N, C-alpha and C positions, 0 to 999 in steps of 0.2 A: 504494500500500500504506500502510495506516494502522497501523503497528506501534507500540503504546504502551509495550511493554517488550520486552526481549530477553534474558531470563535463560536460561542453558543448563541443561537437565535431563540429567544423566548417566544411566548405566545403573541406578544405585541412587537411589531416591527415599526421602525421609524418611517413615516410617510415621506416619500420623495416625489418631486415633480420631474417627469421626463422632459426636461427643457429641450425645445426644438423638435420634439417628437410629435407634438400636437395632441398629446394625451397626458393625463396625470395619473400616476399610480396612487393607490390608497393604501393606508397602513393595514397590515394583516392583524386585525384585532378581533374581538369577539363579535363585532357586527359585520364582519366580512366572511362570506361563504367561500372558504378555501378548501379544496379537496384534501383529504387526509394524505394522499400520496404526494402532494406538493411539499409537505413538511417532513414526512417520514422518509421520502426518497426510496420507496420500495420497488421502483421500476427496475427493470433488468440491469444487471451490472455491466461492466465494460465487455463488449463483444467485438469491438474493432479497435485494434491498437492505433491505426492511423487516425481515427477520430480523437482518441485520447491525446496523441501527440499534437494534433492540430489545436485542440483547446488549451493544452499546456503552453504552446507557443503564443497564443493570444494572451493568456494570463501573464506570462513572463514579459512580453513586450509592453503590456499595459503600465508597468511600473515606470516606463520612460515616456508615457503619454502617446504611444503609437501602436499601430497594428502591424502584424507581420505580412509577408508575401508581397503582393503587387503594390500595396500602399505603404510599405515600410519606409520610414524617413519622414512621413507627414505627421507632424506633432500637434497635439491639442494646444491651443492658445499661442502657437509659435508659427507654424506654417500657414500660408495664406491661400485664398481661393486661387490666386494666380499659380501658386506652387502646385496645387491639385491639378489645375488645367494643364500645366506643363508636363506633369507626370502621367496623367491619364487621358488627356484630351478634354474636349468639351463634354459636359454631361449629356446622356441620352434623354434625360427627362428631368424637369424641375417641377416639384410638386408644391412649391410655395414655402416649404420648410427644409427640404433636402435637395441637393444636387445628386441625382441617381445615376449609377453606372451599373448596367445589367450584367448578370453572369454570362460568360461566353466560353465555349470550348474547355470546360473544366475549371475556369477561373471564377473566383467568388464575385458576387455583386456587392457594391458598396454604396453608401449614402453619406453625404457630408452636409452638416449644418454649420453656419458661420456666425461669429460674433459681429457686432456693429462695425468693428475695425477690419472685417474680412478675414480674420484669423479663424482657424478651425475651432468650432465649439464642441462638435460631436462627430464621431466616426461610427457608422453603422456597418457591420459585416453581415450580409445576408447568406453567406455560404455559397456553395455551388448547386446547380441544378442536376448536373451529371454525377452519378455515383455519390449522391448526397449522404448516404450512410457512412461514407468515409470521412466526412467532416462534421458539420453542425447537425445533420440528420442522424448521426450516431451518438449524440450526446443527450443523455437523460439527466434528471435530477440526481439519480444515484451516481452517475459518472462524475458530476460536479462535486458531490460530497466525497467521493473516493479520492479525487485529485486535489481538492482544495479545502476540504473540511466543510463545516456548515456555513451557509451564506450569512453575511452580516445583516441581511434583511430579506424577507420574502414578501413581495407585494402583489396584490391583485391588480391587473391592468383593466381599468374601467371599460365597459362596453365590449369586452371580449372574454373568452374563456382562458386567456393566457395568464401565466404567472411570471413575475420578474424576480429573478434571483440575483441579488446585488452582492458583489465582492469588492471590498476596498483594496486598492493597489497603490499604496502610498498617497501621492497627491491626486490620484485619479481613481475612478471606479468603473467596474464592468457590470453591465446589466445583461444577464442571459435571459432572454424572453422565451419562455417555454409554452408550447401548446401543440395541438394537432396541426400539422402543416397543411394548409388548404390547397397547396399546389402539388405536393408529392404524396401520392397514395401510399399508405402504410407507415407513414412517419408520425406516430402518435406520441404526444408528450415528450417531444424532443425540442432542441433549441431551434427556433424559427429565425432569430437574428440576435446579434450581440451588439450592444451600444457601449462605446467608450467615451467618457466625459470627465471633466474636472470633478474631484470629490467635493461634496458640499459639507 
């Protein structure tokens, strides 16, 4: 077992706002209907080593305010929109909150939200569409618990059936948003996307 941290999450989690995401998470308290499996992490254990390696790389890079792979070197609150465009080209879609880059040929899809000064406020990793079980689609709450210990907070995402597992990584935090993937058949209660932002 490679547990990187072991912080205890009680019955009440601190409420956070998913800034730039267009939605707000609510605290996991007695008034929130949270599935028992979200807290206990009883979903299947690691079945794919590549998925575990991928999520560990995301976690390790988060301490420096960046994501691995195609977007490595783009840092929260330091890199600019121009830096993103130079590295990835123009976004394929702008939804008012994120510049979106769709997954292609096994590469992950990404979203970028910006501060008023055009520095990166948030990086969102959507994972790949091809062989998704080898990356985010292979990561369940149990995998997160085995790799990193208990989340610092578990939040319900309003107006969805998703849960947000928050892990502090120094000056930054990762939000693993878990639910049934509406795009990929058979990916139930796995990570739909990961958000990296400055810790609050």
